[in-house]
C-alpha positions as CSV (number, residue, x, y, z in Angstrom):
1,M,-42.5,-112.7,-10.9
2,G,-45.2,-110.6,-12.9
3,E,-44.9,-108.6,-16.1
4,G,-45.4,-105.3,-14.1
5,A,-42.6,-106.2,-12.2
6,R,-40.0,-106.7,-15.2
7,R,-41.2,-103.8,-16.9
8,S,-40.3,-101.8,-13.9
9,Y,-36.7,-102.7,-14.2
10,R,-36.2,-102.5,-17.9
11,F,-36.7,-98.6,-18.1
12,P,-33.9,-97.9,-15.5
13,I,-31.4,-100.6,-17.0
14,L,-32.2,-99.1,-20.5
15,A,-31.5,-95.6,-19.1
16,A,-28.5,-96.5,-17.4
17,I,-27.3,-98.0,-20.7
18,A,-28.1,-95.0,-22.9
19,L,-26.4,-92.8,-20.5
20,A,-22.9,-94.5,-20.0
21,A,-23.0,-94.8,-23.7
22,V,-23.5,-91.1,-24.1
23,G,-20.7,-90.7,-21.5
24,F,-18.3,-92.8,-23.2
25,L,-18.7,-91.3,-26.4
26,V,-18.1,-87.3,-24.7
27,F,-15.1,-88.6,-22.8
28,R,-13.7,-90.3,-26.2
29,S,-14.2,-87.3,-28.5
30,T,-12.7,-84.9,-25.6
31,S,-9.7,-86.9,-25.2
32,A,-9.3,-87.4,-28.9
33,T,-9.2,-83.8,-29.6
34,S,-7.3,-82.4,-26.3
35,V,-3.6,-81.3,-26.9
36,Y,-1.2,-81.0,-23.8
37,Y,-0.2,-77.5,-23.3
38,L,3.7,-76.7,-22.5
39,T,6.1,-73.7,-22.1
40,V,9.0,-73.6,-24.6
41,S,11.1,-74.7,-21.4
42,E,8.7,-77.7,-20.3
43,L,9.3,-78.8,-24.1
44,L,12.7,-78.6,-24.0
45,A,12.9,-80.5,-20.9
46,Q,11.0,-83.3,-22.3
47,G,13.1,-83.6,-25.0
48,E,12.8,-86.4,-27.6
49,A,9.8,-87.8,-25.4
50,A,7.6,-84.8,-26.7
51,G,8.3,-86.0,-30.1
52,D,6.2,-88.8,-30.5
53,E,2.8,-86.7,-29.8
54,Q,1.1,-83.5,-30.9
55,V,1.5,-80.9,-28.3
56,R,0.7,-77.0,-28.0
57,V,3.6,-74.8,-26.9
58,A,3.3,-71.2,-25.9
59,G,6.2,-68.3,-26.0
60,K,7.1,-65.0,-27.6
61,V,8.8,-64.6,-31.2
62,V,12.2,-63.8,-30.4
63,P,13.0,-60.1,-32.4
64,G,15.2,-60.9,-35.6
65,T,14.7,-64.6,-36.1
66,I,11.7,-64.2,-38.7
67,Q,12.5,-65.9,-42.0
68,R,9.9,-66.3,-44.7
69,T,10.4,-68.2,-47.9
70,A,7.4,-69.0,-50.5
71,E,6.2,-71.7,-48.5
72,T,7.7,-71.9,-45.0
73,L,8.3,-69.5,-42.1
74,T,10.8,-70.1,-39.5
75,F,11.2,-68.2,-36.3
76,T,12.4,-68.9,-32.7
77,A,10.0,-68.8,-29.8
78,S,10.8,-68.4,-26.3
79,D,9.5,-68.2,-22.7
80,G,12.4,-66.2,-21.1
81,T,14.2,-69.2,-20.1
82,G,14.3,-71.3,-23.2
83,D,14.2,-71.1,-27.0
84,V,13.1,-73.3,-29.7
85,N,13.4,-73.3,-33.4
86,V,9.8,-73.5,-35.4
87,T,9.1,-74.0,-38.9
88,Y,5.4,-73.4,-40.2
89,G,3.9,-74.1,-43.7
90,G,0.5,-72.8,-43.0
91,V,-1.5,-69.1,-43.0
92,V,0.4,-66.8,-41.1
93,P,-2.0,-64.3,-39.0
94,D,-1.7,-60.5,-39.9
95,I,-0.8,-59.6,-36.3
96,F,2.3,-62.0,-36.5
97,K,5.7,-60.1,-35.8
98,D,8.7,-59.8,-33.4
99,N,7.9,-60.1,-29.8
100,V,4.3,-61.2,-30.3
101,E,2.7,-64.0,-28.1
102,V,2.1,-67.0,-30.0
103,V,0.9,-70.7,-29.3
104,L,1.9,-73.3,-31.5
105,E,0.4,-76.9,-32.2
106,G,2.7,-79.4,-33.7
107,S,5.7,-81.6,-32.8
108,Y,9.0,-81.3,-31.8
109,G,11.6,-83.5,-33.8
110,T,14.9,-85.0,-32.9
111,D,16.6,-82.6,-34.8
112,K,15.3,-79.9,-32.1
113,I,13.0,-78.4,-34.2
114,F,9.4,-77.6,-33.6
115,R,6.9,-78.4,-36.6
116,A,4.0,-76.1,-36.2
117,D,0.7,-77.3,-37.7
118,T,-1.3,-74.5,-36.1
119,L,0.1,-70.9,-35.3
120,L,-1.9,-68.5,-33.3
121,A,-0.8,-64.8,-32.6
122,K,-2.3,-63.4,-29.3
123,C,-3.6,-59.8,-30.1
124,P,-2.1,-57.2,-27.8
125,S,-4.8,-56.0,-25.6
126,K,-6.2,-52.6,-26.2
127,F,-6.8,-52.3,-22.3
128,E,-3.2,-52.5,-21.2
129,S,-2.0,-49.3,-19.6
130,D,0.7,-47.4,-21.3
131,P,3.9,-47.2,-18.6
132,N,4.8,-43.8,-20.0
133,S,1.4,-42.3,-19.3
134,M,0.6,-40.6,-15.8
135,A,-2.2,-42.5,-14.2
136,G,-4.5,-40.0,-12.6
137,S,-3.2,-37.0,-14.5
138,T,-6.1,-34.4,-15.4
139,G,-4.1,-32.8,-17.9
140,P,-1.9,-29.1,-17.4
C-alpha cells in the first residue's frame, strides 16, 4: 500500500475519533446536570429511594403554611393529591406567597422533609382570563 492510500484513511479515522470524543463530552455534561422532575405525589411514592439523589419537584404552596425565620423558610407544597413539608435557606423570590406554583430542587430526607437548594416561583400569567369577566361583552 502506498503513502497516498494511508493518508486517505487517516483523515476519516481522525474525524471519527474527534466526533466520538465531542459526542461523549456532550452526553457526559448533559447527564451530569440533568435532574429528574417529579410531582409531589411521585416524590412521596418513591419515599426513601428519592433521598439519595437530587430531584426537582413541582407543586403549589399550601395557604397558611409559610413560616419564616432569619435563615430558614418552611412551607408545605402540594400537587392536589399529596403534600410535602419543605425547608429552604436561600433567597426567596418576590412573588413567593400562598397558592403560588413552585419548582423545588433538592433532596427528600428520611425525616420526610424536602430540603430545597433552589426555589423557583412561577409568575402568574397576565394572559389568563378572569372567570368573572364576560367574554365578548361590548359594554352597557
